[in-house]
MDTraj code that builds the backbone (N, CA, C; nanometers):
import mdtraj as md
import numpy as np

residues = "UNK UNK UNK UNK UNK UNK UNK UNK UNK UNK UNK UNK UNK UNK UNK UNK UNK UNK UNK UNK UNK UNK UNK UNK UNK UNK UNK UNK UNK UNK UNK UNK UNK UNK UNK UNK UNK UNK UNK UNK UNK UNK UNK UNK UNK UNK UNK UNK UNK UNK UNK UNK UNK UNK UNK UNK UNK UNK UNK UNK UNK UNK UNK UNK UNK UNK UNK UNK UNK UNK UNK UNK UNK UNK UNK UNK UNK UNK UNK UNK UNK UNK UNK UNK UNK UNK UNK UNK UNK UNK UNK UNK UNK UNK UNK UNK UNK UNK UNK UNK UNK UNK UNK UNK UNK UNK UNK UNK UNK UNK UNK UNK UNK UNK UNK UNK UNK".split()
xyz = np.array([
    [17.0333, 27.1814, 10.4128],
    [17.0131, 27.2017, 10.5546],
    [16.8803, 27.1260, 10.5955],
    [16.8933, 27.0467, 10.7038],
    [16.7750, 26.9791, 10.7531],
    [16.6750, 27.0708, 10.8113],
    [16.5490, 27.0289, 10.8033],
    [16.4431, 27.1079, 10.8547],
    [16.3993, 27.0667, 10.9943],
    [16.3460, 27.1632, 11.0666],
    [16.3043, 27.1395, 11.2018],
    [16.2117, 27.0160, 11.2136],
    [16.1204, 27.0064, 11.1282],
    [16.0226, 26.8930, 11.1350],
    [16.0976, 26.7545, 11.1320],
    [16.2026, 26.7484, 11.0536],
    [16.2779, 26.6218, 11.0398],
    [16.3637, 26.6015, 11.1643],
    [16.4212, 26.7053, 11.2153],
    [16.5077, 26.6943, 11.3329],
    [16.4259, 26.6566, 11.4538],
    [16.3057, 26.7232, 11.4773],
    [16.2224, 26.6904, 11.5881],
    [16.1745, 26.5506, 11.5822],
    [16.1315, 26.5066, 11.4564],
    [16.0854, 26.3744, 11.4390],
    [16.1926, 26.2683, 11.4649],
    [16.3125, 26.2967, 11.4219],
    [16.4280, 26.2050, 11.4527],
    [16.4593, 26.2004, 11.6015],
    [16.4528, 26.3117, 11.6710],
    [16.4761, 26.3137, 11.8177],
    [16.3729, 26.2358, 11.8903],
    [16.2456, 26.2501, 11.8535],
    [16.1422, 26.1765, 11.9164],
    [16.1591, 26.0261, 11.8931],
    [16.1875, 25.9897, 11.7696],
    [16.2025, 25.8504, 11.7396],
    [16.3271, 25.7837, 11.8021],
    [16.4417, 25.8563, 11.7957],
    [16.5680, 25.7993, 11.8496],
    [16.5581, 25.7823, 12.0037],
    [16.4808, 25.8751, 12.0687],
    [16.4737, 25.8657, 12.2136],
    [16.3481, 25.7929, 12.2634],
    [16.2730, 25.7417, 12.1657],
    [16.1447, 25.6709, 12.1915],
    [16.0516, 25.7557, 12.2774],
    [16.0339, 25.8702, 12.2336],
    [15.9453, 25.9646, 12.3023],
    [15.8227, 25.9934, 12.2101],
    [15.7157, 26.0284, 12.2772],
    [15.5913, 26.0591, 12.1961],
    [15.5717, 26.2066, 12.1756],
    [15.4934, 26.2402, 12.0817],
    [15.4545, 26.3779, 12.0592],
    [15.3806, 26.4319, 12.1833],
    [15.3086, 26.3475, 12.2519],
    [15.2342, 26.3824, 12.3713],
    [15.3387, 26.4263, 12.4763],
    [15.4507, 26.3526, 12.4907],
    [15.5606, 26.3867, 12.5847],
    [15.6076, 26.5274, 12.5561],
    [15.6374, 26.5504, 12.4264],
    [15.6916, 26.6800, 12.3870],
    [15.5945, 26.7921, 12.4141],
    [15.4644, 26.7668, 12.3802],
    [15.3664, 26.8665, 12.4058],
    [15.3529, 26.9033, 12.5467],
    [15.3598, 26.8043, 12.6376],
    [15.3557, 26.8259, 12.7859],
    [15.4738, 26.8995, 12.8323],
    [15.5941, 26.8622, 12.7808],
    [15.7199, 26.9271, 12.8162],
    [15.7249, 27.0713, 12.7783],
    [15.6563, 27.1015, 12.6676],
    [15.6570, 27.2399, 12.6164],
    [15.5332, 27.3226, 12.6610],
    [15.4369, 27.2520, 12.7277],
    [15.3186, 27.3215, 12.7724],
    [15.2294, 27.3686, 12.6583],
    [15.2229, 27.2835, 12.5544],
    [15.1273, 27.3175, 12.4432],
    [15.0381, 27.1949, 12.4152],
    [14.9388, 27.2093, 12.3369],
    [14.8519, 27.0992, 12.2952],
    [14.9230, 27.0054, 12.1964],
    [14.8890, 26.8789, 12.2070],
    [14.9552, 26.7771, 12.1200],
    [14.9402, 26.8145, 11.9662],
    [14.8225, 26.8581, 11.9203],
    [14.8144, 26.8925, 11.7791],
    [14.9142, 27.0030, 11.7361],
    [14.9549, 27.0876, 11.8278],
    [15.0480, 27.1900, 11.7917],
    [15.1826, 27.1193, 11.7569],
    [15.2214, 27.0225, 11.8292],
    [15.3506, 26.9469, 11.8056],
    [15.3286, 26.8657, 11.6811],
    [15.2130, 26.8014, 11.6648],
    [15.1841, 26.7205, 11.5495],
    [15.2000, 26.7995, 11.4143],
    [15.1401, 26.9198, 11.4138],
    [15.1496, 27.0052, 11.2968],
    [15.2954, 27.0394, 11.2673],
    [15.3785, 27.0707, 11.3721],
    [15.5159, 27.1039, 11.3509],
    [15.5913, 26.9849, 11.3006],
    [15.5693, 26.8634, 11.3436],
    [15.6420, 26.7447, 11.3054],
    [15.6067, 26.7074, 11.1583],
    [15.4819, 26.7352, 11.1244],
    [15.4363, 26.7086, 10.9852],
    [15.4764, 26.8180, 10.8894],
    [15.5297, 26.9271, 10.9398],
    [15.5674, 27.0401, 10.8550],
    [15.4448, 27.1257, 10.8111],
    [15.3319, 27.1059, 10.8791],
    [15.2139, 27.1856, 10.8442],
    [15.2143, 27.3261, 10.9094],
    [15.3013, 27.3415, 11.0090],
    [15.3160, 27.4804, 11.0645],
    [15.4608, 27.4931, 11.1094],
    [15.4988, 27.6165, 11.1203],
    [15.6329, 27.6484, 11.1653],
    [15.6205, 27.7079, 11.3070],
    [15.6765, 27.6430, 11.4082],
    [15.6628, 27.6909, 11.5433],
    [15.7399, 27.8228, 11.5613],
    [15.6815, 27.9044, 11.6499],
    [15.7425, 28.0327, 11.6854],
    [15.8647, 28.0121, 11.7692],
    [15.9341, 28.1195, 11.7925],
    [16.0563, 28.1251, 11.8639],
    [16.0445, 28.0642, 12.0055],
    [15.9368, 28.1022, 12.0696],
    [15.9126, 28.0489, 12.2089],
    [15.9016, 27.8996, 12.2110],
    [15.8283, 27.8392, 12.1179],
    [15.8038, 27.6984, 12.1101],
    [15.9366, 27.6262, 12.0708],
    [16.0132, 27.6855, 11.9806],
    [16.1426, 27.6275, 11.9431],
    [16.2341, 27.6244, 12.0642],
    [16.2323, 27.7294, 12.1460],
    [16.3176, 27.7318, 12.2687],
    [16.2741, 27.6263, 12.3662],
    [16.1426, 27.6110, 12.3845],
    [16.0912, 27.5067, 12.4747],
    [16.1240, 27.3704, 12.4260],
    [16.1200, 27.3469, 12.2963],
    [16.1503, 27.2154, 12.2388],
    [16.3030, 27.1833, 12.2615],
    [16.3889, 27.2851, 12.2419],
    [16.5308, 27.2671, 12.2605],
    [16.5539, 27.2376, 12.4093],
    [16.4913, 27.3028, 12.4993],
    [16.5105, 27.2692, 12.6417],
    [16.4637, 27.1314, 12.6739],
    [16.3520, 27.0893, 12.6160],
    [16.2914, 26.9567, 12.6406],
    [16.3890, 26.8464, 12.5937],
    [16.4510, 26.8708, 12.4780],
    [16.5440, 26.7692, 12.4186],
    [16.6860, 26.7897, 12.4714],
    [16.7072, 26.8997, 12.5426],
    [16.8442, 26.9363, 12.5937],
    [16.9411, 26.9461, 12.4700],
    [16.8985, 27.0223, 12.3687],
    [16.9822, 27.0463, 12.2512],
    [16.9737, 27.2009, 12.2285],
    [17.0613, 27.2498, 12.1436],
    [17.0579, 27.3918, 12.1149],
    [16.9485, 27.4246, 12.0128],
    [16.9024, 27.5476, 12.0153],
    [16.8035, 27.5885, 11.9108],
    [16.8705, 27.5877, 11.7755],
    [16.9961, 27.6178, 11.7661],
    [17.0696, 27.6030, 11.6361],
    [17.0572, 27.4580, 11.5816],
    [17.0702, 27.3586, 11.6661],
    [17.0642, 27.2226, 11.6221],
    [16.9168, 27.1946, 11.5736],
    [16.8143, 27.2369, 11.6466],
    [16.6746, 27.2165, 11.6011],
    [16.6489, 27.2819, 11.4764],
    [16.7105, 27.3946, 11.4438],
    [16.6841, 27.4675, 11.3238],
    [16.7792, 27.4293, 11.2071],
    [16.8564, 27.3272, 11.2346],
    [16.9498, 27.2762, 11.1244],
    [17.0700, 27.3600, 11.1028],
    [17.1039, 27.4536, 11.1865],
    [17.2151, 27.5402, 11.1676],
    [17.3522, 27.4724, 11.2064],
    [17.3426, 27.3643, 11.2842],
    [17.4620, 27.2908, 11.3276],
    [17.4287, 27.1471, 11.3451],
    [17.5237, 27.0616, 11.3288],
    [17.5065, 26.9211, 11.3469],
    [17.5387, 26.8786, 11.4882],
    [17.5878, 26.9753, 11.5741],
    [17.6205, 26.9449, 11.7130],
    [17.5016, 26.9752, 11.8023],
    [17.4388, 26.8724, 11.8610],
    [17.3191, 26.8984, 11.9381],
    [17.3473, 26.9599, 12.0763],
    [17.4699, 26.9539, 12.1244],
    [17.5018, 27.0067, 12.2602],
    [17.5104, 27.1585, 12.2576],
    [17.4364, 27.2214, 12.3513],
    [17.4451, 27.3648, 12.3652],
    [17.5830, 27.4019, 12.4095],
    [17.6343, 27.5082, 12.3488],
    [17.7783, 27.5524, 12.3808],
    [17.7953, 27.5809, 12.5286],
    [17.6933, 27.6417, 12.5905],
    [17.7092, 27.6717, 12.7323],
    [17.7150, 27.5493, 12.8250],
    [17.6614, 27.4360, 12.7673],
    [17.6620, 27.3145, 12.8484],
    [17.7835, 27.2293, 12.8296],
    [17.8645, 27.2548, 12.7263],
    [17.9823, 27.1737, 12.7013],
    [18.0807, 27.1832, 12.8217],
    [18.0819, 27.2911, 12.8913],
    [18.1755, 27.3095, 13.0034],
    [18.0996, 27.2795, 13.1368],
    [17.9756, 27.2419, 13.1336],
    [17.8961, 27.2225, 13.2501],
    [17.9211, 27.0763, 13.3020],
    [17.9842, 27.0677, 13.4213],
    [18.0227, 26.9389, 13.4757],
    [17.9012, 26.8497, 13.4995],
    [17.7981, 26.9007, 13.5524],
    [17.6782, 26.8267, 13.5844],
    [17.6179, 26.7665, 13.4570],
    [17.6198, 26.8436, 13.3516],
    [17.5630, 26.7915, 13.2210],
    [17.6489, 26.6804, 13.1694],
    [17.7803, 26.6926, 13.1702],
    [17.8709, 26.5900, 13.1175],
    [17.8626, 26.4672, 13.1990],
    [17.8608, 26.4833, 13.3329],
    [17.8502, 26.3632, 13.4182],
    [17.7142, 26.2951, 13.3988],
    [17.6091, 26.3717, 13.3835],
    [17.4803, 26.3134, 13.3598],
    [17.4752, 26.2317, 13.2288],
    [17.5346, 26.2830, 13.1243],
    [17.5363, 26.2132, 12.9962],
    [17.6162, 26.0825, 13.0115],
    [17.7289, 26.0949, 13.0779],
    [17.8135, 25.9741, 13.0951],
    [17.7472, 25.8699, 13.1876],
    [17.6723, 25.9219, 13.2905],
    [17.6078, 25.8372, 13.3807],
    [17.5027, 25.7424, 13.3141],
    [17.4358, 25.8000, 13.2132],
    [17.3323, 25.7221, 13.1419],
    [17.3911, 25.6100, 13.0605],
    [17.5196, 25.6175, 13.0323],
    [17.5856, 25.5104, 12.9440],
    [17.6608, 25.4112, 13.0356],
    [17.6598, 25.4268, 13.1661],
    [17.7416, 25.3475, 13.2511],
    [17.6700, 25.2217, 13.3029],
    [17.7490, 25.1158, 13.3415],
    [17.6933, 25.0083, 13.4071],
    [17.6722, 25.0358, 13.5583],
    [17.6152, 24.9461, 13.6284],
    [17.5778, 24.9667, 13.7723],
    [17.7018, 25.0006, 13.8554],
    [17.8128, 24.9305, 13.8365],
    [17.9383, 24.9566, 13.9136],
    [17.9863, 25.0947, 13.8925],
    [17.9912, 25.1433, 13.7635],
    [18.0426, 25.2699, 13.7362],
    [17.9480, 25.3750, 13.7862],
    [17.8177, 25.3523, 13.7870],
    [17.7176, 25.4475, 13.8384],
    [17.7382, 25.4710, 13.9936],
    [17.7760, 25.3626, 14.0566],
    [17.8021, 25.3770, 14.2028],
    [17.9277, 25.4637, 14.2230],
    [18.0236, 25.4522, 14.1372],
    [18.1411, 25.5331, 14.1517],
    [18.1121, 25.6846, 14.1252],
    [18.0329, 25.7063, 14.0222],
    [17.9946, 25.8398, 13.9910],
    [17.9123, 25.9059, 14.1015],
    [17.8187, 25.8238, 14.1621],
    [17.7338, 25.8739, 14.2719],
    [17.8215, 25.9060, 14.3943],
    [17.9296, 25.8222, 14.4126],
    [18.0150, 25.8532, 14.5292],
    [18.0916, 25.9852, 14.5065],
    [18.1374, 26.0057, 14.3880],
    [18.2072, 26.1291, 14.3580],
    [18.1132, 26.2508, 14.3713],
    [17.9909, 26.2397, 14.3192],
    [17.8964, 26.3471, 14.3332],
    [17.8586, 26.3745, 14.4767],
    [17.8455, 26.2620, 14.5546],
    [17.8110, 26.2812, 14.6950],
    [17.9246, 26.3547, 14.7675],
    [18.0495, 26.3177, 14.7394],
    [18.1601, 26.3877, 14.8007],
    [18.1687, 26.5276, 14.7538],
    [18.1431, 26.5552, 14.6315],
    [18.1407, 26.6949, 14.5772],
    [18.0331, 26.7753, 14.6462],
    [17.9170, 26.7187, 14.6654],
    [17.8055, 26.7968, 14.7236],
    [17.8105, 26.8171, 14.8710],
    [17.8626, 26.7139, 14.9424],
    [17.8542, 26.7178, 15.0876],
    [17.9863, 26.7132, 15.1647],
    [18.0930, 26.6821, 15.0938],
    [18.2275, 26.6693, 15.1512],
    [18.2554, 26.5241, 15.1796],
    [18.3863, 26.4908, 15.2028],
    [18.4299, 26.3540, 15.2173],
    [18.3757, 26.2837, 15.3409],
    [18.3399, 26.3610, 15.4462],
    [18.2977, 26.2991, 15.5713],
    [18.1634, 26.2281, 15.5560],
    [18.0825, 26.2567, 15.4572],
    [17.9510, 26.1935, 15.4411],
    [17.9504, 26.0849, 15.3385],
    [18.0617, 26.0548, 15.2736],
    [18.0651, 25.9562, 15.1703],
    [18.0607, 25.8159, 15.2306],
    [17.9462, 25.7528, 15.2129],
    [17.9278, 25.6135, 15.2696],
    [17.9266, 25.5094, 15.1642],
    [17.9396, 25.5383, 15.0389],
    [17.9319, 25.4375, 14.9343],
    [18.0455, 25.3359, 14.9460],
    [18.1620, 25.3804, 14.9883],
    [18.2732, 25.2886, 15.0033],
    [18.3008, 25.2519, 15.1482],
    [18.1956, 25.2754, 15.2310],
    [18.2097, 25.2407, 15.3736],
    [18.2828, 25.3448, 15.4589],
    [18.3131, 25.4648, 15.4052],
    [18.3730, 25.5658, 15.4734],
    [18.2664, 25.6439, 15.5555],
    [18.3000, 25.6779, 15.6822],
    [18.2047, 25.7542, 15.7578],
    [18.2741, 25.8682, 15.8290],
])
top = md.Topology()
chain = top.add_chain()
for i, resn in enumerate(residues, 1):
    res = top.add_residue(resn, chain, resSeq=i)
    for name in ("N", "CA", "C"):
        top.add_atom(name, md.element.get_by_symbol(name[0]), res)
traj = md.Trajectory(xyz[None], top)
């Protein structure tokens, strides 16, 4: 089973984020994160939850209990799925997604992306 220190280190590296970013996102001092990433300390439950929220992964993933980083409650969450897909899209596809979201949020009468008014 992978350890929290390795998982957090991999998440920071793969997303090109700094320990300072994670510390700010969690509301803790940077040395607190540094010690956790080095395996010098084991973060408490509160900090593990904050890290999971910052990375948008489950606590089970951070603790090495599952290889699926997506929180179960978010798998059915339309906004989360669309947001993940949005980040992988080109400009044309992003415009389509924004049009769909605009229509969803405000109704078809306000959708101006395709020239509708």
